[in-house]
C-alpha positions as a Markdown table, in Angstrom:
| # | Residue | x | y | z |
|---|---|---|---|---|
| 1 | Unk | 131.5 | 107.5 | 144.7 |
| 2 | Unk | 133.6 | 104.5 | 145.7 |
| 3 | Unk | 132.2 | 101.0 | 145.5 |
| 4 | Unk | 132.8 | 100.3 | 149.2 |
| 5 | Unk | 130.8 | 103.4 | 150.0 |
| 6 | Unk | 127.8 | 102.2 | 148.0 |
| 7 | Unk | 128.0 | 98.7 | 149.5 |
| 8 | Unk | 128.3 | 100.1 | 153.0 |
| 9 | Unk | 125.3 | 102.3 | 152.6 |
| 10 | Unk | 123.1 | 99.6 | 151.1 |
| 11 | Unk | 124.0 | 97.0 | 153.6 |
| 12 | Unk | 123.4 | 99.4 | 156.5 |
| 13 | Unk | 120.1 | 100.4 | 154.9 |
| 14 | Unk | 119.2 | 96.7 | 155.0 |
| 15 | Unk | 120.5 | 95.8 | 158.4 |
| 16 | Unk | 119.9 | 99.1 | 160.2 |
| 17 | Unk | 122.6 | 98.0 | 162.6 |
| 18 | Unk | 126.2 | 99.1 | 162.6 |
| 19 | Unk | 127.7 | 96.0 | 164.2 |
| 20 | Unk | 125.9 | 93.5 | 161.8 |
| 21 | Unk | 126.9 | 95.7 | 158.8 |
| 22 | Unk | 130.5 | 95.7 | 160.0 |
| 23 | Unk | 130.3 | 91.9 | 160.3 |
| 24 | Unk | 129.0 | 91.4 | 156.8 |
| 25 | Unk | 131.7 | 93.7 | 155.4 |
| 26 | Unk | 134.4 | 92.3 | 157.6 |
| 27 | Unk | 135.4 | 95.7 | 158.9 |
| 28 | Unk | 135.0 | 97.5 | 162.3 |
| 29 | Unk | 131.8 | 99.3 | 163.2 |
| 30 | Unk | 133.9 | 102.5 | 163.5 |
| 31 | Unk | 134.9 | 102.0 | 159.8 |
| 32 | Unk | 131.2 | 101.7 | 158.8 |
| 33 | Unk | 130.4 | 104.9 | 160.8 |
| 34 | Unk | 133.3 | 106.8 | 159.1 |
| 35 | Unk | 132.2 | 105.7 | 155.7 |
| 36 | Unk | 128.6 | 106.8 | 156.2 |
| 37 | Unk | 129.7 | 110.2 | 157.6 |
| 38 | Unk | 131.9 | 110.8 | 154.6 |
| 39 | Unk | 129.1 | 109.9 | 152.3 |
| 40 | Unk | 126.7 | 112.2 | 154.1 |
| 41 | Unk | 129.2 | 115.1 | 153.8 |
| 42 | Unk | 129.4 | 114.5 | 150.1 |
| 43 | Unk | 125.6 | 114.4 | 149.7 |
| 44 | Unk | 125.3 | 117.3 | 152.2 |
| 45 | Unk | 122.5 | 115.7 | 154.1 |
| 46 | Unk | 121.8 | 112.9 | 156.7 |
| 47 | Unk | 121.0 | 109.4 | 155.4 |
| 48 | Unk | 120.4 | 107.8 | 158.8 |
| 49 | Unk | 118.9 | 108.9 | 162.1 |
| 50 | Unk | 121.0 | 107.3 | 164.9 |
| 51 | Unk | 119.9 | 106.9 | 168.5 |
| 52 | Unk | 121.1 | 104.7 | 171.3 |
| 53 | Unk | 118.3 | 102.2 | 170.5 |
| 54 | Unk | 117.9 | 102.2 | 166.7 |
| 55 | Unk | 119.1 | 103.2 | 163.3 |
| 56 | Unk | 116.6 | 104.3 | 160.7 |
| 57 | Unk | 116.7 | 105.8 | 157.3 |
| 58 | Unk | 115.9 | 109.4 | 156.8 |
| 59 | Unk | 113.5 | 110.4 | 153.9 |
| 60 | Unk | 116.6 | 111.4 | 152.0 |
| 61 | Unk | 118.2 | 108.0 | 152.8 |
| 62 | Unk | 115.1 | 106.1 | 151.7 |
| 63 | Unk | 115.0 | 108.0 | 148.4 |
| 64 | Unk | 118.8 | 107.5 | 147.9 |
| 65 | Unk | 118.4 | 103.7 | 148.6 |
| 66 | Unk | 115.5 | 103.3 | 146.2 |
| 67 | Unk | 117.3 | 105.1 | 143.4 |
| 68 | Unk | 120.7 | 103.5 | 144.0 |
| 69 | Unk | 119.7 | 99.9 | 144.5 |
| 70 | Unk | 118.5 | 99.0 | 140.9 |
| 71 | Unk | 121.6 | 100.4 | 139.4 |
| 72 | Unk | 123.8 | 98.5 | 141.9 |
| 73 | Unk | 122.0 | 95.3 | 141.2 |
| 74 | Unk | 122.4 | 95.7 | 137.5 |
| 75 | Unk | 126.2 | 96.3 | 138.0 |
| 76 | Unk | 126.4 | 93.1 | 140.2 |
| 77 | Unk | 124.5 | 91.1 | 137.6 |
| 78 | Unk | 126.8 | 92.3 | 134.8 |
| 79 | Unk | 129.9 | 91.4 | 136.9 |
| 80 | Unk | 128.5 | 87.9 | 137.6 |
| 81 | Unk | 127.5 | 87.4 | 133.9 |
| 82 | Unk | 131.0 | 88.4 | 132.7 |
| 83 | Unk | 132.7 | 86.2 | 135.3 |
| 84 | Unk | 130.6 | 83.3 | 134.3 |
| 85 | Unk | 131.3 | 83.8 | 130.6 |
| 86 | Unk | 135.0 | 84.2 | 131.2 |
| 87 | Unk | 135.1 | 81.0 | 133.2 |
| 88 | Unk | 132.9 | 78.9 | 130.9 |
| 89 | Unk | 134.4 | 76.2 | 128.7 |
| 90 | Unk | 132.6 | 76.3 | 125.4 |
| 91 | Unk | 133.0 | 77.0 | 121.7 |
| 92 | Unk | 135.6 | 75.7 | 119.2 |
| 93 | Unk | 139.2 | 75.2 | 120.0 |
| 94 | Unk | 141.7 | 74.9 | 117.1 |
| 95 | Unk | 144.9 | 72.9 | 117.7 |
| 96 | Unk | 147.8 | 72.1 | 115.5 |
| 97 | Unk | 150.6 | 69.5 | 115.7 |
| 98 | Unk | 154.0 | 69.3 | 113.9 |
| 99 | Unk | 154.7 | 65.6 | 114.0 |
| 100 | Unk | 152.5 | 62.5 | 113.7 |
| 101 | Unk | 153.3 | 61.3 | 117.3 |
| 102 | Unk | 152.0 | 64.7 | 118.5 |
| 103 | Unk | 148.9 | 64.2 | 116.4 |
| 104 | Unk | 148.3 | 60.9 | 118.2 |
| 105 | Unk | 148.2 | 62.6 | 121.6 |
| 106 | Unk | 145.9 | 65.4 | 120.3 |
| 107 | Unk | 143.3 | 62.9 | 119.0 |
| 108 | Unk | 143.2 | 61.1 | 122.3 |
| 109 | Unk | 143.0 | 64.4 | 124.2 |
| 110 | Unk | 140.2 | 65.6 | 121.9 |
| 111 | Unk | 138.1 | 62.4 | 122.5 |
| 112 | Unk | 138.4 | 62.9 | 126.3 |
| 113 | Unk | 137.8 | 66.6 | 126.1 |
| 114 | Unk | 134.6 | 66.2 | 124.0 |
| 115 | Unk | 133.3 | 63.6 | 126.5 |
| 116 | Unk | 133.8 | 66.1 | 129.4 |
| 117 | Unk | 132.6 | 69.1 | 127.5 |
| 118 | Unk | 130.1 | 68.0 | 124.8 |
| 119 | Unk | 129.3 | 71.6 | 123.8 |
| 120 | Unk | 132.9 | 72.1 | 122.6 |
| 121 | Unk | 134.3 | 71.4 | 119.2 |
| 122 | Unk | 137.9 | 70.5 | 118.6 |
| 123 | Unk | 139.6 | 71.1 | 115.2 |
| 124 | Unk | 142.9 | 69.4 | 114.7 |
| 125 | Unk | 145.3 | 70.4 | 111.9 |
| 126 | Unk | 148.9 | 69.6 | 110.9 |
| 127 | Unk | 151.2 | 72.6 | 111.0 |
| 128 | Unk | 154.0 | 73.4 | 108.7 |
| 129 | Unk | 157.6 | 73.5 | 109.9 |
| 130 | Unk | 158.2 | 76.2 | 107.3 |
| 131 | Unk | 156.1 | 78.6 | 109.4 |
| 132 | Unk | 155.8 | 77.2 | 112.9 |
| 133 | Unk | 154.5 | 80.3 | 114.6 |
| 134 | Unk | 152.8 | 82.3 | 111.9 |
| 135 | Unk | 149.3 | 80.7 | 112.2 |
| 136 | Unk | 149.2 | 80.8 | 116.0 |
| 137 | Unk | 150.3 | 84.4 | 116.1 |
| 138 | Unk | 147.8 | 85.3 | 113.5 |
| 139 | Unk | 145.0 | 83.9 | 115.5 |
| 140 | Unk | 144.3 | 81.0 | 113.1 |
| 141 | Unk | 144.9 | 78.4 | 115.8 |
| 142 | Unk | 144.6 | 78.5 | 119.6 |
| 143 | Unk | 147.2 | 76.0 | 120.8 |
| 144 | Unk | 149.9 | 73.8 | 119.3 |
| 145 | Unk | 152.1 | 70.9 | 120.1 |
| 146 | Unk | 155.5 | 71.4 | 118.5 |
| 147 | Unk | 159.3 | 71.3 | 118.9 |
| 148 | Unk | 160.9 | 72.7 | 122.0 |
| 149 | Unk | 162.5 | 75.0 | 122.9 |
| 150 | Unk | 160.1 | 77.8 | 121.8 |
| 151 | Unk | 161.5 | 81.3 | 122.4 |
| 152 | Unk | 158.9 | 83.3 | 120.5 |
| 153 | Unk | 157.6 | 86.5 | 122.2 |
| 154 | Unk | 153.9 | 86.5 | 123.0 |
| 155 | Unk | 153.7 | 82.7 | 123.4 |
| 156 | Unk | 153.3 | 80.8 | 126.7 |
| 157 | Unk | 154.7 | 77.3 | 126.8 |
| 158 | Unk | 153.8 | 74.4 | 128.9 |
| 159 | Unk | 156.0 | 71.6 | 130.2 |
| 160 | Unk | 157.7 | 69.1 | 128.0 |
| 161 | Unk | 155.3 | 66.4 | 126.8 |
| 162 | Unk | 157.8 | 64.1 | 125.1 |
| 163 | Unk | 161.5 | 63.7 | 125.1 |
| 164 | Unk | 162.5 | 61.4 | 122.2 |
| 165 | Unk | 165.8 | 59.9 | 121.1 |
| 166 | Unk | 167.3 | 61.6 | 118.0 |
| 167 | Unk | 168.0 | 59.8 | 114.8 |
| 168 | Unk | 169.7 | 60.9 | 111.5 |
| 169 | Unk | 167.5 | 60.6 | 108.4 |
| 170 | Unk | 169.7 | 59.9 | 105.3 |
| 171 | Unk | 169.3 | 59.0 | 101.7 |
| 172 | Unk | 169.1 | 55.2 | 101.2 |
| 173 | Unk | 172.1 | 55.2 | 98.9 |
| 174 | Unk | 174.4 | 57.3 | 101.2 |
| 175 | Unk | 177.3 | 55.5 | 102.9 |
| 176 | Unk | 175.7 | 56.5 | 106.3 |
| 177 | Unk | 172.8 | 54.3 | 105.5 |
| 178 | Unk | 175.0 | 51.2 | 106.0 |
| 179 | Unk | 176.0 | 52.2 | 109.5 |
| 180 | Unk | 174.2 | 50.8 | 112.6 |
| 181 | Unk | 174.5 | 54.2 | 114.3 |
| 182 | Unk | 175.5 | 57.7 | 113.4 |
| 183 | Unk | 177.3 | 60.4 | 115.5 |
| 184 | Unk | 177.5 | 64.1 | 115.5 |
| 185 | Unk | 180.7 | 63.9 | 113.6 |
| 186 | Unk | 178.7 | 62.3 | 110.7 |
| 187 | Unk | 176.8 | 65.6 | 110.2 |
| 188 | Unk | 179.8 | 66.9 | 108.3 |
| 189 | Unk | 179.4 | 64.2 | 105.6 |
| 190 | Unk | 176.3 | 65.7 | 103.9 |
| 191 | Unk | 174.4 | 68.9 | 103.9 |
| 192 | Unk | 172.3 | 69.2 | 107.0 |
| 193 | Unk | 168.7 | 70.1 | 106.0 |
| 194 | Unk | 167.3 | 72.6 | 108.5 |
| 195 | Unk | 163.7 | 73.9 | 108.9 |
| 196 | Unk | 164.0 | 77.6 | 108.9 |
| 197 | Unk | 160.6 | 78.0 | 110.6 |
| 198 | Unk | 161.7 | 76.5 | 113.9 |
| 199 | Unk | 163.0 | 78.6 | 116.8 |
| 200 | Unk | 166.5 | 79.9 | 117.3 |
| 201 | Unk | 166.8 | 77.7 | 120.4 |
| 202 | Unk | 165.9 | 74.6 | 118.4 |
| 203 | Unk | 168.5 | 75.5 | 115.8 |
| 204 | Unk | 171.2 | 76.0 | 118.4 |
| 205 | Unk | 170.4 | 72.7 | 120.0 |
| 206 | Unk | 169.8 | 70.4 | 117.0 |
| 207 | Unk | 171.5 | 72.1 | 114.0 |
| 208 | Unk | 175.1 | 72.7 | 115.1 |
| 209 | Unk | 177.5 | 74.6 | 112.8 |
| 210 | Unk | 180.5 | 72.4 | 113.8 |
| 211 | Unk | 181.0 | 68.8 | 114.9 |
| 212 | Unk | 182.5 | 68.1 | 118.3 |
| 213 | Unk | 185.9 | 67.9 | 116.6 |
| 214 | Unk | 185.5 | 71.2 | 114.9 |
| 215 | Unk | 184.5 | 70.1 | 111.3 |
| 216 | Unk | 182.2 | 72.5 | 109.5 |
| 217 | Unk | 178.6 | 71.3 | 109.0 |
| 218 | Unk | 177.0 | 72.6 | 105.8 |
| 219 | Unk | 173.5 | 73.8 | 106.4 |
| 220 | Unk | 170.7 | 73.6 | 103.8 |
| 221 | Unk | 167.8 | 75.7 | 105.0 |
| 222 | Unk | 164.4 | 74.8 | 103.6 |
| 223 | Unk | 160.9 | 76.4 | 103.8 |
| 224 | Unk | 159.0 | 73.3 | 102.6 |
| 225 | Unk | 156.8 | 70.9 | 104.5 |
| 226 | Unk | 158.2 | 67.9 | 106.2 |
| 227 | Unk | 156.7 | 65.5 | 103.6 |
| 228 | Unk | 158.3 | 67.5 | 100.9 |
| 229 | Unk | 161.6 | 67.3 | 102.8 |
| 230 | Unk | 161.4 | 63.5 | 102.8 |
| 231 | Unk | 161.4 | 63.6 | 99.1 |
| 232 | Unk | 164.4 | 66.0 | 99.1 |
| 233 | Unk | 166.3 | 63.6 | 101.3 |
| 234 | Unk | 165.3 | 60.6 | 99.3 |
| 235 | Unk | 166.7 | 62.4 | 96.2 |
| 236 | Unk | 170.1 | 62.5 | 98.0 |
| 237 | Unk | 170.2 | 66.3 | 98.7 |
| 238 | Unk | 171.0 | 66.0 | 102.4 |
| 239 | Unk | 170.3 | 64.6 | 105.8 |
| 240 | Unk | 168.4 | 65.9 | 108.8 |
| 241 | Unk | 167.9 | 65.2 | 112.5 |
| 242 | Unk | 164.5 | 63.7 | 113.5 |
| 243 | Unk | 162.9 | 61.6 | 116.2 |
| 244 | Unk | 163.6 | 57.9 | 116.0 |
| 245 | Unk | 159.8 | 57.4 | 116.0 |
| 246 | Unk | 159.7 | 58.5 | 112.4 |
| 247 | Unk | 160.0 | 54.9 | 111.1 |
| 248 | Unk | 156.7 | 54.0 | 112.8 |
| 249 | Unk | 154.9 | 56.6 | 110.6 |
| 250 | Unk | 156.9 | 56.8 | 107.4 |
| 251 | Unk | 158.3 | 53.8 | 105.5 |
| 252 | Unk | 160.0 | 54.5 | 102.2 |
| 253 | Unk | 162.7 | 52.8 | 100.2 |
| 254 | Unk | 164.6 | 56.0 | 99.4 |
| 255 | Unk | 165.7 | 57.0 | 102.9 |
| 256 | Unk | 167.1 | 55.3 | 106.0 |
| 257 | Unk | 166.8 | 56.2 | 109.7 |
| 258 | Unk | 170.0 | 55.8 | 111.8 |
| 259 | Unk | 170.1 | 56.2 | 115.6 |
| 260 | Unk | 172.1 | 59.3 | 116.7 |
| 261 | Unk | 172.9 | 58.5 | 120.3 |
| 262 | Unk | 175.2 | 61.4 | 121.1 |
| 263 | Unk | 172.7 | 64.0 | 120.0 |
| 264 | Unk | 170.4 | 65.7 | 122.4 |
| 265 | Unk | 166.8 | 64.3 | 122.5 |
| 266 | Unk | 164.1 | 66.0 | 120.6 |
| 267 | Unk | 161.5 | 67.6 | 123.0 |
| 268 | Unk | 157.9 | 68.5 | 122.2 |
| 269 | Unk | 155.4 | 70.6 | 124.2 |
| 270 | Unk | 152.5 | 73.0 | 124.2 |
| 271 | Unk | 152.4 | 76.7 | 123.2 |
| 272 | Unk | 149.6 | 79.2 | 123.1 |
| 273 | Unk | 149.2 | 82.9 | 122.7 |
| 274 | Unk | 149.6 | 84.6 | 126.1 |
| 275 | Unk | 147.0 | 87.3 | 125.3 |
| 276 | Unk | 144.4 | 84.7 | 124.1 |
| 277 | Unk | 144.6 | 82.3 | 127.0 |
| 278 | Unk | 141.0 | 81.3 | 128.0 |
| 279 | Unk | 139.4 | 78.7 | 130.3 |
| 280 | Unk | 138.8 | 76.5 | 127.2 |
| 281 | Unk | 142.5 | 76.7 | 126.2 |
| 282 | Unk | 143.6 | 75.9 | 129.8 |
| 283 | Unk | 141.1 | 73.0 | 130.0 |
| 284 | Unk | 142.3 | 71.5 | 126.7 |
| 285 | Unk | 145.9 | 71.9 | 127.6 |
| 286 | Unk | 145.2 | 69.9 | 130.7 |
| 287 | Unk | 143.6 | 67.2 | 128.6 |
| 288 | Unk | 146.7 | 67.1 | 126.4 |
| 289 | Unk | 148.9 | 66.7 | 129.4 |
| 290 | Unk | 146.8 | 63.8 | 130.6 |
| 291 | Unk | 146.8 | 62.1 | 127.2 |
| 292 | Unk | 150.6 | 62.6 | 126.9 |
| 293 | Unk | 151.1 | 60.9 | 130.2 |
| 294 | Unk | 149.0 | 57.9 | 129.1 |
| 295 | Unk | 150.8 | 57.6 | 125.7 |
| 296 | Unk | 154.3 | 58.2 | 126.9 |
| 297 | Unk | 154.8 | 54.6 | 128.0 |
| 298 | Unk | 154.0 | 53.4 | 124.5 |
| 299 | Unk | 156.6 | 55.6 | 122.8 |
């Protein structure tokens, strides 16, 4: 039996009027009559007595209504409960960030989110550039703010939150450290340390194989954390491309940060598993976008 047949019968059993039933169902009275006739043929008995003056249930119709109505109400309750649960914003959301300036926006977003949804818990963790997408694909986190572009299957991405000027991070005793600015041509003067855990699109954008003039750029792929990489650069093993904001968060004597004006900006945004998108994830993503808008002017 189709759902519309059940609903048509129960509403007509309540209204006992074809026109009012049709109005509630937003169909024509003829459609109501056709549905009831089809149902009566299936049951092989009349459910209503129809005269020019009134519509009444037959004994068979009354019995059918009394047995059908509790089950129908139970189904409707189950649908309402499932819809409410699916649309509720509750529980714990786990978020990760790849850079300290992203962590700053997450903290602000979490404060605002908790104020709006006091029954929610937000857990913030720093992610490793050695495995940027492993934890989120494994279900260990629900949402992350990390380097764009992200071209991983199964992940949905939001809009760009930040677009930050690039800089070259070099050992303090390297000749590049004495320059006021660096250029893409300078990438051929030392091994370029690359984080293998980032997307192919990021590599193609920020880790070129040749300089604009065609000089070969040596790559040194690493699977270590960003903080470990700072030590590697400080030890003179190579250079890497980072955001110019790095100097606000890391100050050390063994490396220098040189503006890289001819490089593309570094972009950061949101990503979450497409199959695990929930109202809570969507609500927290909205909170992050608001916080990013507030913070962007200070960057």
